N, CA, C and O atoms as CSV, one atom per row, in Angstrom:
chain,resi,resn,atom,element,x,y,z
A,1,MET,N,N,0.989,-1.060,-0.082
A,1,MET,CA,C,-0.072,-0.223,-0.048
A,1,MET,C,C,0.858,1.205,0.097
A,1,MET,O,O,0.539,2.137,-0.640
A,2,LYS,N,N,1.868,1.366,0.925
A,2,LYS,CA,C,2.769,2.430,0.929
A,2,LYS,C,C,3.399,2.806,-0.588
A,2,LYS,O,O,3.423,3.913,-1.126
A,3,LYS,N,N,3.918,1.474,-1.117
A,3,LYS,CA,C,4.286,1.797,-2.540
A,3,LYS,C,C,3.487,2.560,-3.438
A,3,LYS,O,O,3.954,3.470,-4.124
A,4,GLU,N,N,2.183,2.178,-3.451
A,4,GLU,CA,C,0.995,2.856,-4.328
A,4,GLU,C,C,0.778,4.185,-3.929
A,4,GLU,O,O,0.343,4.947,-4.793
A,5,PHE,N,N,1.026,4.704,-2.597
A,5,PHE,CA,C,1.030,6.041,-2.198
A,5,PHE,C,C,2.239,6.698,-3.031
A,5,PHE,O,O,2.124,7.558,-3.904
A,6,ASP,N,N,3.315,6.155,-2.607
A,6,ASP,CA,C,4.591,6.942,-3.287
A,6,ASP,C,C,4.308,7.006,-4.884
A,6,ASP,O,O,4.550,8.090,-5.413
A,7,ASP,N,N,3.869,6.063,-5.625
A,7,ASP,CA,C,3.658,6.125,-6.832
A,7,ASP,C,C,2.779,7.184,-7.206
A,7,ASP,O,O,3.052,7.957,-8.124
A,8,TYR,N,N,1.615,7.256,-6.454
A,8,TYR,CA,C,0.789,8.354,-6.763
A,8,TYR,C,C,1.205,9.818,-6.204
A,8,TYR,O,O,0.529,10.796,-6.525
A,9,PHE,N,N,2.055,9.912,-5.570
A,9,PHE,CA,C,2.772,11.241,-5.169
A,9,PHE,C,C,3.658,11.568,-6.119
A,9,PHE,O,O,3.766,12.770,-6.360
A,10,ASP,N,N,4.484,10.628,-6.871
A,10,ASP,CA,C,5.368,10.969,-7.636
A,10,ASP,C,C,4.670,11.376,-9.120
A,10,ASP,O,O,5.282,12.091,-9.913
A,11,TYR,N,N,3.248,10.814,-9.426
A,11,TYR,CA,C,2.478,11.114,-10.186
A,11,TYR,C,C,1.932,12.680,-10.112
A,11,TYR,O,O,1.729,13.362,-11.116
A,12,THR,N,N,1.778,13.024,-9.068
A,12,THR,CA,C,1.497,14.201,-8.762
A,12,THR,C,C,2.230,15.461,-8.756
A,12,THR,O,O,1.777,16.605,-8.799
A,13,ASN,N,N,3.647,14.990,-8.685
A,13,ASN,CA,C,4.924,15.921,-8.876
A,13,ASN,C,C,4.737,15.806,-10.456
A,13,ASN,O,O,4.571,17.016,-10.606
A,14,ILE,N,N,4.668,15.474,-11.311
A,14,ILE,CA,C,4.436,15.186,-12.492
A,14,ILE,C,C,3.649,16.170,-13.233
A,14,ILE,O,O,3.995,16.988,-14.087
A,15,HIS,N,N,2.254,15.846,-12.597
A,15,HIS,CA,C,0.969,16.226,-13.020
A,15,HIS,C,C,0.310,17.260,-12.041
A,15,HIS,O,O,-0.807,17.023,-11.580
A,16,GLN,N,N,0.903,18.256,-11.762
A,16,GLN,CA,C,0.703,19.070,-10.878
A,16,GLN,C,C,-0.725,19.491,-10.719
A,16,GLN,O,O,-1.282,19.624,-9.629
A,17,GLU,N,N,-1.304,19.703,-11.951
A,17,GLU,CA,C,-3.005,19.900,-11.661
A,17,GLU,C,C,-3.532,18.727,-10.719
A,17,GLU,O,O,-4.279,19.134,-9.830
A,18,GLU,N,N,-3.312,17.445,-10.732
A,18,GLU,CA,C,-3.811,16.658,-9.787
A,18,GLU,C,C,-4.075,17.130,-8.502
A,18,GLU,O,O,-5.198,16.870,-8.072
A,19,TRP,N,N,-3.180,17.874,-7.652
A,19,TRP,CA,C,-3.514,18.576,-6.418
A,19,TRP,C,C,-4.271,19.661,-6.657
A,19,TRP,O,O,-4.857,20.038,-5.642
A,20,ASP,N,N,-4.458,20.246,-7.530
A,20,ASP,CA,C,-5.258,21.303,-7.997
A,20,ASP,C,C,-7.094,20.917,-7.640
A,20,ASP,O,O,-7.917,21.419,-6.875
A,21,TYR,N,N,-7.141,19.809,-8.617
A,21,TYR,CA,C,-8.322,19.304,-8.493
A,21,TYR,C,C,-8.820,18.350,-7.439
A,21,TYR,O,O,-10.003,18.086,-7.221
A,22,ILE,N,N,-7.730,17.848,-6.789
A,22,ILE,CA,C,-8.075,17.207,-5.290
A,22,ILE,C,C,-8.569,18.102,-4.300
A,22,ILE,O,O,-9.615,17.956,-3.668
A,23,ILE,N,N,-7.617,19.197,-4.186
A,23,ILE,CA,C,-7.717,20.365,-3.104
A,23,ILE,C,C,-9.150,21.034,-3.392
A,23,ILE,O,O,-9.983,21.461,-2.593
A,24,ARG,N,N,-9.160,20.989,-4.713
A,24,ARG,CA,C,-10.839,22.253,-5.085
A,24,ARG,C,C,-11.897,21.322,-4.948
A,24,ARG,O,O,-12.909,21.744,-4.387
A,25,GLU,N,N,-11.885,20.173,-5.331
A,25,GLU,CA,C,-13.025,19.093,-5.088
A,25,GLU,C,C,-13.419,18.801,-3.571
A,25,GLU,O,O,-14.535,18.460,-3.177
A,26,ALA,N,N,-12.266,19.007,-2.794
A,26,ALA,CA,C,-12.783,18.779,-1.188
A,26,ALA,C,C,-13.557,19.496,-0.616
A,26,ALA,O,O,-13.337,20.702,-0.723
A,27,SER,N,N,-14.567,19.124,0.079
A,27,SER,CA,C,-16.003,19.866,0.668
A,27,SER,C,C,-15.629,20.187,1.938
A,27,SER,O,O,-14.940,19.387,2.570
A,28,SER,N,N,-16.030,21.416,2.506
A,28,SER,CA,C,-16.087,21.710,4.012
A,28,SER,C,C,-16.904,20.858,4.718
A,28,SER,O,O,-18.115,20.791,4.506
A,29,ILE,N,N,-16.319,20.195,5.553
A,29,ILE,CA,C,-17.334,19.034,6.441
A,29,ILE,C,C,-17.738,19.928,7.445
A,29,ILE,O,O,-16.995,20.735,8.002
A,30,ASN,N,N,-18.945,19.763,7.665
A,30,ASN,CA,C,-19.681,20.301,8.769
A,30,ASN,C,C,-19.564,21.462,8.949
A,30,ASN,O,O,-19.563,21.844,10.119
A,31,ASN,N,N,-19.424,22.443,7.869
A,31,ASN,CA,C,-19.271,23.685,7.993
A,31,ASN,C,C,-17.940,24.203,8.776
A,31,ASN,O,O,-17.966,25.218,9.472
A,32,SER,N,N,-16.891,23.485,8.612
A,32,SER,CA,C,-15.686,23.822,8.928
A,32,SER,C,C,-15.067,25.250,8.754
A,32,SER,O,O,-14.739,26.184,9.486
A,33,VAL,N,N,-15.070,24.977,7.533
A,33,VAL,CA,C,-14.527,26.401,6.758
A,33,VAL,C,C,-15.113,27.598,7.392
A,33,VAL,O,O,-14.417,28.440,7.959
A,34,GLU,N,N,-16.219,27.658,7.306
A,34,GLU,CA,C,-17.007,28.868,7.787
A,34,GLU,C,C,-16.879,29.236,9.380
A,34,GLU,O,O,-17.002,30.386,9.801
A,35,ILE,N,N,-16.600,28.032,10.249
A,35,ILE,CA,C,-16.638,28.247,11.277
A,35,ILE,C,C,-14.959,28.277,11.755
A,35,ILE,O,O,-14.836,28.358,12.977
A,36,ILE,N,N,-13.979,28.236,11.175
A,36,ILE,CA,C,-12.703,28.680,11.211
A,36,ILE,C,C,-12.652,29.916,10.813
A,36,ILE,O,O,-11.816,30.555,11.453
A,37,ARG,N,N,-13.443,30.779,9.673
A,37,ARG,CA,C,-13.543,32.292,9.237
A,37,ARG,C,C,-14.286,32.659,10.595
A,37,ARG,O,O,-13.729,33.604,11.153
A,38,GLU,N,N,-15.040,32.325,11.059
A,38,GLU,CA,C,-15.879,32.985,12.315
A,38,GLU,C,C,-14.828,33.019,13.326
A,38,GLU,O,O,-14.368,34.126,13.605
A,39,LEU,N,N,-14.390,32.028,13.897
A,39,LEU,CA,C,-12.954,32.286,14.858
A,39,LEU,C,C,-11.945,33.049,14.738
A,39,LEU,O,O,-11.289,33.536,15.658
A,40,GLU,N,N,-11.741,33.218,13.274
A,40,GLU,CA,C,-10.529,34.094,12.944
A,40,GLU,C,C,-11.140,35.711,13.290
A,40,GLU,O,O,-10.459,36.650,13.703
A,41,SER,N,N,-12.688,35.727,12.978
A,41,SER,CA,C,-13.225,37.192,13.247
A,41,SER,C,C,-13.344,37.452,14.659
A,41,SER,O,O,-13.306,38.587,15.135
A,42,LEU,N,N,-13.479,36.468,15.279
A,42,LEU,CA,C,-13.498,36.667,16.762
A,42,LEU,C,C,-12.245,36.553,17.509
A,42,LEU,O,O,-12.124,36.508,18.733
A,43,LYS,N,N,-11.217,36.507,16.509
A,43,LYS,CA,C,-9.728,36.831,17.100
A,43,LYS,C,C,-9.126,35.791,17.869
A,43,LYS,O,O,-8.059,35.917,18.472
A,44,LYS,N,N,-10.014,34.487,17.830
A,44,LYS,CA,C,-9.586,33.423,18.542
A,44,LYS,C,C,-8.173,33.025,18.089
A,44,LYS,O,O,-7.724,33.482,17.038
A,45,LYS,N,N,-7.475,32.199,18.844
A,45,LYS,CA,C,-5.966,32.033,18.468
A,45,LYS,C,C,-5.951,30.535,17.945
A,45,LYS,O,O,-5.972,29.671,18.822
A,46,ILE,N,N,-5.915,30.098,16.541
A,46,ILE,CA,C,-6.643,28.790,15.801
A,46,ILE,C,C,-5.166,28.781,14.916
A,46,ILE,O,O,-4.437,29.750,14.706
A,47,ALA,N,N,-5.007,27.608,14.548
A,47,ALA,CA,C,-3.875,27.561,13.581
A,47,ALA,C,C,-4.294,26.091,13.006
A,47,ALA,O,O,-4.623,25.118,13.684
A,48,ILE,N,N,-4.193,26.179,11.489
A,48,ILE,CA,C,-4.305,24.310,10.777
A,48,ILE,C,C,-3.039,23.793,10.866
A,48,ILE,O,O,-2.022,24.390,10.513
A,49,LEU,N,N,-3.086,22.699,11.328
A,49,LEU,CA,C,-1.928,21.636,11.396
A,49,LEU,C,C,-2.261,20.443,10.432
A,49,LEU,O,O,-3.003,19.500,10.705
A,50,THR,N,N,-1.493,20.676,9.100
A,50,THR,CA,C,-2.039,19.604,8.264
A,50,THR,C,C,-0.688,18.706,7.619
A,50,THR,O,O,0.420,19.206,7.429
A,51,LYS,N,N,-0.953,17.671,7.413
A,51,LYS,CA,C,-0.078,16.550,6.822
A,51,LYS,C,C,-0.023,17.134,5.263
A,51,LYS,O,O,-1.002,17.435,4.581
A,52,ILE,N,N,1.249,17.206,4.914
A,52,ILE,CA,C,1.560,17.042,3.246
A,52,ILE,C,C,2.290,15.934,2.978
A,52,ILE,O,O,2.838,15.198,3.799
A,53,HIS,N,N,2.272,15.815,1.423
A,53,HIS,CA,C,3.264,14.666,0.931
A,53,HIS,C,C,4.234,15.330,-0.044
A,53,HIS,O,O,5.314,14.822,-0.347
A,54,THR,N,N,3.774,16.522,-0.528
A,54,THR,CA,C,4.868,17.031,-1.587
A,54,THR,C,C,4.404,18.411,-1.341
A,54,THR,O,O,3.386,18.761,-0.743
A,55,LEU,N,N,5.431,19.232,-1.969
A,55,LEU,CA,C,5.579,20.567,-1.772
A,55,LEU,C,C,4.857,21.318,-2.550
A,55,LEU,O,O,4.640,22.515,-2.363
A,56,ASN,N,N,4.322,20.437,-3.751
A,56,ASN,CA,C,3.270,21.139,-4.694
A,56,ASN,C,C,1.936,21.063,-4.048
A,56,ASN,O,O,1.056,21.909,-4.205
A,57,GLU,N,N,1.822,19.822,-3.189
A,57,GLU,CA,C,0.458,19.632,-2.117
A,57,GLU,C,C,0.410,21.073,-1.346
A,57,GLU,O,O,-0.595,21.784,-1.324
A,58,MET,N,N,1.459,21.345,-0.813
A,58,MET,CA,C,1.741,22.551,0.182
A,58,MET,C,C,1.119,23.805,-0.512
A,58,MET,O,O,0.256,24.586,-0.110
A,59,LYS,N,N,1.852,23.754,-1.723
A,59,LYS,CA,C,1.512,25.329,-2.327
A,59,LYS,C,C,0.109,25.429,-2.645
A,59,LYS,O,O,-0.531,26.477,-2.554
A,60,VAL,N,N,-0.405,24.205,-3.059
A,60,VAL,CA,C,-1.815,24.309,-3.813
A,60,VAL,C,C,-2.875,24.527,-2.381
A,60,VAL,O,O,-3.801,25.337,-2.325
A,61,LYS,N,N,-2.507,23.701,-1.428
A,61,LYS,CA,C,-3.322,23.746,-0.052
A,61,LYS,C,C,-3.329,25.487,0.443
A,61,LYS,O,O,-4.355,26.019,0.869
A,62,ILE,N,N,-1.997,26.231,0.296
A,62,ILE,CA,C,-2.159,27.338,0.835
A,62,ILE,C,C,-2.747,28.669,-0.051
A,62,ILE,O,O,-3.114,29.787,0.312
A,63,GLU,N,N,-2.672,28.103,-1.209
A,63,GLU,CA,C,-3.442,29.127,-2.131
A,63,GLU,C,C,-4.736,28.916,-1.998
A,63,GLU,O,O,-5.540,29.847,-1.935
A,64,TYR,N,N,-5.081,27.630,-1.941
A,64,TYR,CA,C,-6.760,27.620,-1.977
A,64,TYR,C,C,-7.192,28.288,-0.595
A,64,TYR,O,O,-8.073,29.147,-0.574
A,65,LEU,N,N,-6.477,27.823,0.659
A,65,LEU,CA,C,-7.264,28.206,1.828
A,65,LEU,C,C,-7.343,29.841,1.791
A,65,LEU,O,O,-8.298,30.422,2.306
A,66,ARG,N,N,-6.299,30.529,1.161
A,66,ARG,CA,C,-6.046,31.934,1.414
A,66,ARG,C,C,-6.927,32.492,0.004
A,66,ARG,O,O,-7.592,33.506,0.218
A,67,GLU,N,N,-6.974,32.078,-1.034
A,67,GLU,CA,C,-7.464,32.466,-2.080
A,67,GLU,C,C,-8.819,32.230,-2.457
A,67,GLU,O,O,-9.510,33.090,-3.005
A,68,HIS,N,N,-9.284,30.872,-2.124
A,68,HIS,CA,C,-10.843,30.497,-2.680
A,68,HIS,C,C,-11.539,30.639,-1.190
A,68,HIS,O,O,-12.618,31.217,-1.060
A,69,ARG,N,N,-10.742,29.990,0.053
A,69,ARG,CA,C,-11.856,29.910,1.389
A,69,ARG,C,C,-11.709,30.725,2.355
A,69,ARG,O,O,-12.277,30.630,3.443
A,70,LYS,N,N,-10.657,31.894,1.901
A,70,LYS,CA,C,-10.674,33.011,2.529
A,70,LYS,C,C,-10.466,32.835,4.211
A,70,LYS,O,O,-11.059,33.410,5.124
A,71,ILE,N,N,-9.344,31.770,4.255
A,71,ILE,CA,C,-8.969,31.862,5.718
A,71,ILE,C,C,-7.370,32.036,5.693
A,71,ILE,O,O,-6.545,31.680,4.851
A,72,TYR,N,N,-7.231,32.703,6.899
A,72,TYR,CA,C,-5.787,33.628,6.926
A,72,TYR,C,C,-5.225,33.130,8.158
A,72,TYR,O,O,-4.039,33.437,8.275
A,73,CYS,N,N,-5.687,32.476,9.089
A,73,CYS,CA,C,-4.783,31.884,10.374
A,73,CYS,C,C,-3.657,30.921,9.952
A,73,CYS,O,O,-3.617,30.243,8.925
A,74,PRO,N,N,-2.790,30.990,10.900
A,74,PRO,CA,C,-1.406,30.414,10.238
A,74,PRO,C,C,-1.578,28.856,10.089
A,74,PRO,O,O,-2.191,28.190,10.923
A,75,VAL,N,N,-1.008,28.342,8.995
A,75,VAL,CA,C,-1.137,27.139,8.413
A,75,VAL,C,C,0.511,26.309,8.843
A,75,VAL,O,O,1.570,26.791,8.439
A,76,ILE,N,N,0.463,25.166,9.611
A,76,ILE,CA,C,1.510,24.591,9.826
A,76,ILE,C,C,1.778,23.342,9.184
A,76,ILE,O,O,1.147,22.385,9.636
A,77,PHE,N,N,2.576,23.121,8.222
A,77,PHE,CA,C,2.551,21.918,7.424
A,77,PHE,C,C,3.588,20.838,8.136
A,77,PHE,O,O,4.707,21.132,8.553
A,78,VAL,N,N,3.058,19.698,8.178
A,78,VAL,CA,C,3.878,18.454,8.583
A,78,VAL,C,C,4.146,17.614,7.616
A,78,VAL,O,O,3.257,16.978,7.051
A,79,PRO,N,N,5.506,17.510,7.292
A,79,PRO,CA,C,6.132,16.571,6.202
A,79,PRO,C,C,5.781,15.235,6.303
A,79,PRO,O,O,5.312,14.793,7.351
A,80,PRO,N,N,5.969,14.510,5.273
A,80,PRO,CA,C,6.176,12.870,5.341
A,80,PRO,C,C,6.889,12.242,6.465
A,80,PRO,O,O,8.052,12.637,6.545
A,81,GLY,N,N,6.583,11.485,7.251
A,81,GLY,CA,C,7.353,10.832,7.898
A,81,GLY,C,C,7.340,11.328,9.331
A,81,GLY,O,O,7.775,10.540,10.171
A,82,ILE,N,N,6.889,12.563,9.757
A,82,ILE,CA,C,6.846,13.316,11.066
A,82,ILE,C,C,5.391,13.368,11.555
A,82,ILE,O,O,4.340,13.461,10.919
A,83,LYS,N,N,5.582,13.301,12.577
A,83,LYS,CA,C,4.175,13.219,13.590
A,83,LYS,C,C,3.857,14.654,14.073
A,83,LYS,O,O,4.728,15.423,14.479
A,84,LYS,N,N,2.262,15.019,13.981
A,84,LYS,CA,C,2.142,16.318,14.313
A,84,LYS,C,C,2.534,16.766,15.745
A,84,LYS,O,O,2.883,17.938,15.892
A,85,HIS,N,N,2.503,15.860,16.904
A,85,HIS,CA,C,2.985,16.261,17.990
A,85,HIS,C,C,4.527,16.610,17.924
A,85,HIS,O,O,4.881,17.419,18.781
A,86,ASN,N,N,5.469,16.169,17.103
A,86,ASN,CA,C,6.681,16.676,16.874
A,86,ASN,C,C,6.610,18.001,16.112
A,86,ASN,O,O,7.492,18.773,16.487
A,87,VAL,N,N,5.998,18.379,15.371
A,87,VAL,CA,C,5.956,19.907,14.756
A,87,VAL,C,C,5.603,20.742,16.017
A,87,VAL,O,O,6.391,21.403,16.694
A,88,VAL,N,N,4.337,20.592,16.194
A,88,VAL,CA,C,3.864,21.377,17.249
A,88,VAL,C,C,3.606,20.796,18.511
A,88,VAL,O,O,2.669,20.006,18.633
A,89,ILE,N,N,4.367,21.114,19.510
A,89,ILE,CA,C,4.404,20.655,20.910
A,89,ILE,C,C,2.899,20.925,21.758
A,89,ILE,O,O,2.441,22.016,22.095
A,90,PRO,N,N,2.424,19.838,21.932
A,90,PRO,CA,C,0.844,19.651,22.333
A,90,PRO,C,C,0.655,20.529,23.351
A,90,PRO,O,O,-0.245,21.360,23.232
A,91,ASN,N,N,1.578,20.500,24.694
A,91,ASN,CA,C,1.370,21.450,26.051
A,91,ASN,C,C,-0.058,21.930,26.220
A,91,ASN,O,O,-0.380,23.114,26.309
A,92,GLY,N,N,-0.929,20.832,26.258
A,92,GLY,CA,C,-2.420,21.283,26.418
A,92,GLY,C,C,-3.045,21.848,25.772
A,92,GLY,O,O,-4.077,22.404,26.149
A,93,GLN,N,N,-2.544,21.872,24.462
A,93,GLN,CA,C,-3.437,22.594,23.391
A,93,GLN,C,C,-4.441,21.369,22.676
A,93,GLN,O,O,-4.322,20.160,22.871
A,94,ILE,N,N,-5.348,21.972,21.891
A,94,ILE,CA,C,-6.401,21.013,21.385
A,94,ILE,C,C,-6.220,20.691,19.883
A,94,ILE,O,O,-6.172,21.650,19.114
A,95,LEU,N,N,-6.129,19.599,19.452
A,95,LEU,CA,C,-6.031,19.151,18.343
A,95,LEU,C,C,-7.339,18.354,17.903
A,95,LEU,O,O,-7.889,17.656,18.756
A,96,ILE,N,N,-7.883,18.424,16.570
A,96,ILE,CA,C,-9.048,17.906,16.149
A,96,ILE,C,C,-8.616,17.474,15.072
A,96,ILE,O,O,-8.013,18.169,14.254
A,97,ASP,N,N,-8.910,16.096,14.926
A,97,ASP,CA,C,-8.120,15.384,13.820
A,97,ASP,C,C,-9.057,14.114,13.406
A,97,ASP,O,O,-9.876,13.749,14.249
A,98,ASP,N,N,-8.999,13.497,12.302
A,98,ASP,CA,C,-9.944,12.606,11.910
A,98,ASP,C,C,-9.154,11.235,11.880
A,98,ASP,O,O,-9.659,10.257,11.330
A,99,LEU,N,N,-8.084,11.186,12.394
A,99,LEU,CA,C,-7.186,9.963,12.676
A,99,LEU,C,C,-6.969,9.765,14.083
A,99,LEU,O,O,-6.375,10.550,14.822
A,100,LYS,N,N,-7.549,8.533,14.448
A,100,LYS,CA,C,-7.297,8.284,15.785
A,100,LYS,C,C,-6.021,8.163,16.391
A,100,LYS,O,O,-5.785,8.466,17.561
A,101,LYS,N,N,-4.916,7.561,15.291
A,101,LYS,CA,C,-3.276,7.595,15.898
A,101,LYS,C,C,-3.089,8.927,16.144
A,101,LYS,O,O,-2.691,9.270,17.257
A,102,ASN,N,N,-3.355,9.901,15.116
A,102,ASN,CA,C,-2.889,11.381,15.457
A,102,ASN,C,C,-3.449,12.012,16.726
A,102,ASN,O,O,-2.832,12.953,17.224
A,103,VAL,N,N,-4.546,11.574,17.275
A,103,VAL,CA,C,-5.517,12.030,18.457
A,103,VAL,C,C,-4.862,11.209,19.562
A,103,VAL,O,O,-4.659,11.794,20.626
A,104,ARG,N,N,-4.561,10.132,19.468
A,104,ARG,CA,C,-3.909,9.338,20.486
A,104,ARG,C,C,-2.263,9.790,20.708
A,104,ARG,O,O,-1.747,9.637,21.815
A,105,LEU,N,N,-1.702,10.204,19.871
A,105,LEU,CA,C,-0.126,10.458,20.268
A,105,LEU,C,C,-0.380,11.893,20.815
A,105,LEU,O,O,0.188,12.234,21.853
A,106,TRP,N,N,-1.134,12.667,20.218
A,106,TRP,CA,C,-1.213,13.992,20.589
A,106,TRP,C,C,-1.502,13.955,22.401
A,106,TRP,O,O,-0.723,14.432,23.226
A,107,ASN,N,N,-2.758,13.293,22.706
A,107,ASN,CA,C,-2.841,12.860,24.242
A,107,ASN,C,C,-2.019,12.551,24.906
A,107,ASN,O,O,-1.921,12.988,26.052
A,108,GLU,N,N,-1.056,11.573,24.302
A,108,GLU,CA,C,-0.030,10.768,25.200
A,108,GLU,C,C,1.080,12.017,25.246
A,108,GLU,O,O,1.871,11.900,26.182
A,109,ASN,N,N,1.276,13.165,24.421
A,109,ASN,CA,C,2.385,14.197,24.654
A,109,ASN,C,C,1.782,15.316,24.997
A,109,ASN,O,O,2.015,16.410,24.482
A,110,GLY,N,N,0.823,15.056,26.053
A,110,GLY,CA,C,0.450,16.215,26.937
A,110,GLY,C,C,-0.773,17.089,26.338
A,110,GLY,O,O,-1.213,18.027,27.003
A,111,GLY,N,N,-1.208,16.831,25.320
A,111,GLY,CA,C,-2.351,17.829,24.547
A,111,GLY,C,C,-3.637,16.892,24.759
A,111,GLY,O,O,-3.792,15.731,25.141
A,112,ASN,N,N,-4.652,18.120,24.258
A,112,ASN,CA,C,-5.932,17.527,24.200
A,112,ASN,C,C,-6.517,17.281,23.097
A,112,ASN,O,O,-7.191,18.166,22.569
A,113,GLY,N,N,-6.366,15.851,22.434
A,113,GLY,CA,C,-6.759,15.490,21.077
A,113,GLY,C,C,-8.415,14.878,21.212
A,113,GLY,O,O,-8.969,14.126,22.013
A,114,LEU,N,N,-8.854,15.611,20.012
A,114,LEU,CA,C,-10.504,15.384,19.877
A,114,LEU,C,C,-10.602,14.501,18.560
A,114,LEU,O,O,-10.013,15.001,17.602
A,115,LEU,N,N,-11.243,13.263,18.322
A,115,LEU,CA,C,-11.632,12.863,17.218
A,115,LEU,C,C,-12.560,13.429,16.417
A,115,LEU,O,O,-13.704,13.607,16.834
A,116,PHE,N,N,-12.129,13.831,14.988
A,116,PHE,CA,C,-13.291,14.315,14.453
A,116,PHE,C,C,-13.987,13.593,13.442
A,116,PHE,O,O,-13.464,13.243,12.384
A,117,ASP,N,N,-15.527,13.301,13.868
A,117,ASP,CA,C,-16.002,12.324,13.165
A,117,ASP,C,C,-17.439,12.939,12.756
A,117,ASP,O,O,-18.359,13.080,13.562
A,118,LYS,N,N,-17.494,13.256,11.496
A,118,LYS,CA,C,-18.648,13.830,10.887
A,118,LYS,C,C,-19.794,13.131,10.772
A,118,LYS,O,O,-20.714,13.707,10.192
A,119,ASN,N,N,-20.004,11.890,11.228
A,119,ASN,CA,C,-20.952,11.227,11.070
A,119,ASN,C,C,-21.776,11.095,12.725
A,119,ASN,O,O,-22.862,10.519,12.797
A,120,LEU,N,N,-21.301,11.523,13.617
A,120,LEU,CA,C,-21.399,11.376,14.836
A,120,LEU,C,C,-23.019,12.089,15.127
A,120,LEU,O,O,-23.188,13.062,14.391
A,121,SER,N,N,-24.013,11.846,15.886
A,121,SER,CA,C,-25.147,12.351,16.125
A,121,SER,C,C,-24.860,13.459,17.261
A,121,SER,O,O,-25.617,14.429,17.243
A,122,ASN,N,N,-24.020,13.433,18.084
A,122,ASN,CA,C,-23.803,14.342,19.320
A,122,ASN,C,C,-22.185,14.220,19.491
A,122,ASN,O,O,-21.541,13.240,19.117
A,123,ASP,N,N,-21.713,15.207,20.027
A,123,ASP,CA,C,-19.979,15.355,20.910
A,123,ASP,C,C,-20.130,14.423,21.674
A,123,ASP,O,O,-21.311,14.214,21.951
A,124,THR,N,N,-19.249,13.619,22.239
A,124,THR,CA,C,-18.945,13.089,23.436
A,124,THR,C,C,-17.612,13.470,24.091
A,124,THR,O,O,-17.277,14.584,23.688
A,125,ASP,N,N,-16.866,13.028,24.821
A,125,ASP,CA,C,-15.545,13.328,25.414
A,125,ASP,C,C,-14.523,13.508,24.633
A,125,ASP,O,O,-13.669,14.393,24.688
A,126,GLY,N,N,-14.647,12.564,23.837
A,126,GLY,CA,C,-13.284,12.446,23.116
A,126,GLY,C,C,-13.588,12.588,21.592
A,126,GLY,O,O,-12.703,12.325,20.777
A,127,LYS,N,N,-14.740,12.971,21.223
A,127,LYS,CA,C,-15.109,12.870,19.637
A,127,LYS,C,C,-15.774,13.932,19.503
A,127,LYS,O,O,-16.345,14.284,20.535
A,128,VAL,N,N,-15.954,14.752,18.380
A,128,VAL,CA,C,-16.876,15.926,17.795
A,128,VAL,C,C,-17.148,15.659,16.498
A,128,VAL,O,O,-16.413,14.982,15.779
A,129,LYS,N,N,-18.324,16.231,16.109
A,129,LYS,CA,C,-18.890,16.141,14.872
A,129,LYS,C,C,-18.608,17.209,14.283
A,129,LYS,O,O,-18.613,17.006,13.069
A,130,SER,N,N,-18.301,18.522,14.602
A,130,SER,CA,C,-17.897,19.785,14.217
A,130,SER,C,C,-17.232,20.476,15.036
A,130,SER,O,O,-17.128,20.147,16.218
A,131,LEU,N,N,-16.609,21.684,14.464
A,131,LEU,CA,C,-15.817,22.692,15.221
A,131,LEU,C,C,-16.698,23.756,15.730
A,131,LEU,O,O,-16.283,24.878,16.021
A,132,GLU,N,N,-17.786,23.419,15.819
A,132,GLU,CA,C,-18.780,24.542,16.250
A,132,GLU,C,C,-18.800,24.518,17.982
A,132,GLU,O,O,-19.454,25.401,18.537
A,133,PHE,N,N,-18.240,23.729,18.632
A,133,PHE,CA,C,-17.755,23.742,20.126
A,133,PHE,C,C,-17.017,24.640,20.544
A,133,PHE,O,O,-17.100,25.117,21.676
A,134,LEU,N,N,-15.951,25.084,19.407
A,134,LEU,CA,C,-15.093,26.158,19.551
A,134,LEU,C,C,-15.603,27.562,19.627
A,134,LEU,O,O,-15.002,28.383,20.319
A,135,LEU,N,N,-16.535,27.843,19.043
A,135,LEU,CA,C,-17.346,28.994,19.000
A,135,LEU,C,C,-17.653,29.498,20.724
A,135,LEU,O,O,-17.574,30.620,21.225
A,136,ARG,N,N,-17.953,28.421,21.227
A,136,ARG,CA,C,-18.498,28.832,22.551
A,136,ARG,C,C,-17.422,28.759,23.635
A,136,ARG,O,O,-17.762,28.800,24.817
A,137,ARG,N,N,-16.049,28.646,23.258
A,137,ARG,CA,C,-14.961,28.636,24.163
A,137,ARG,C,C,-14.399,29.937,24.497
A,137,ARG,O,O,-13.451,30.018,25.278
């Protein structure tokens, strides 16, 4: 499986329009983009911590967030082979992520990790269906 991913990322480096398509077609889950923009307008301290696989993906993500989604908070990129908790020291900070492993590692390193699951009917202690709860903090 790893070889297939590597081959695909090699393909995206040759065909740069592939990342444009992938990012452009990604939809906002449970109004996440709108909530991030509202948090920014409220002057809340937030940042986007996102995994990247290629430099071209990084370029397309930042252009898309800034130009099309109008999101201006800091964007911190996590390169291949590095864990999110090694890029940003958790130190009690909240991480909302859709991968259980990232949430577990964040919690194990002193953070407050929450699993993002768009299919939940209600938020629970360790899982959230939306970023909306951040508006009430």
